[in-house]
C-alpha positions in Angstrom: 104.2 104.2 73.2 107.6 103.1 71.9 110.7 105.3 72.2 114.2 104.9 70.8 117.3 106.0 72.6 119.2 108.1 70.1 121.8 109.4 72.5 124.0 106.3 72.7 127.4 106.3 71.0 127.5 104.0 68.0 130.5 101.8 67.9 132.0 100.7 64.6 132.0 97.1 63.6 135.1 95.5 65.1 137.5 93.1 63.5 138.1 92.0 60.0 134.7 93.0 58.6 135.1 96.6 60.0 138.5 96.9 58.4 137.1 95.7 55.0 134.3 98.3 55.4 136.8 101.0 56.1 139.0 100.0 53.1 136.0 99.9 50.8 134.8 103.3 52.0 138.3 104.8 51.5 138.5 103.3 48.0 135.1 104.7 47.1 136.1 108.1 48.5 139.3 108.1 46.5 137.5 107.2 43.3 134.9 109.8 43.8 137.5 112.5 44.5 139.5 111.5 41.4 136.4 111.7 39.3 135.4 115.1 40.6 138.8 116.5 39.8 138.7 114.9 36.3 135.3 116.4 35.6 136.6 119.8 36.8 139.6 119.6 34.5 137.4 118.7 31.5 135.1 121.6 32.2 138.0 124.1 32.6 139.6 122.8 29.4 136.5 123.6 27.5 136.8 127.3 28.5 138.5 129.8 26.3 141.7 131.5 27.4 139.7 134.7 28.0 137.2 132.9 30.3 140.1 131.3 32.2 141.7 134.6 32.6 138.5 136.0 34.0 138.6 133.5 36.8 142.3 133.9 37.4 143.6 130.7 35.8 145.7 129.8 32.8 145.9 126.6 30.7 148.9 125.6 32.7 146.9 125.8 36.0 144.3 123.3 34.9 146.5 120.2 35.4 147.4 121.4 38.9 143.8 121.5 40.0 143.3 119.2 43.0 
């Protein structure tokens, strides 16, 4: 019977390749965050003033989301 030890601490890739991986992950995270905020602003912009008031926002608040 085979068993895998899953209690060991995983170490990150060291050196240049690890730094490139971290930079790429940070960039991908930043792009994802930006896009989520953009989609939210578009959805809020589509609401009427009455609907925005119901959720406690105004048109001026939309650009400050994020």
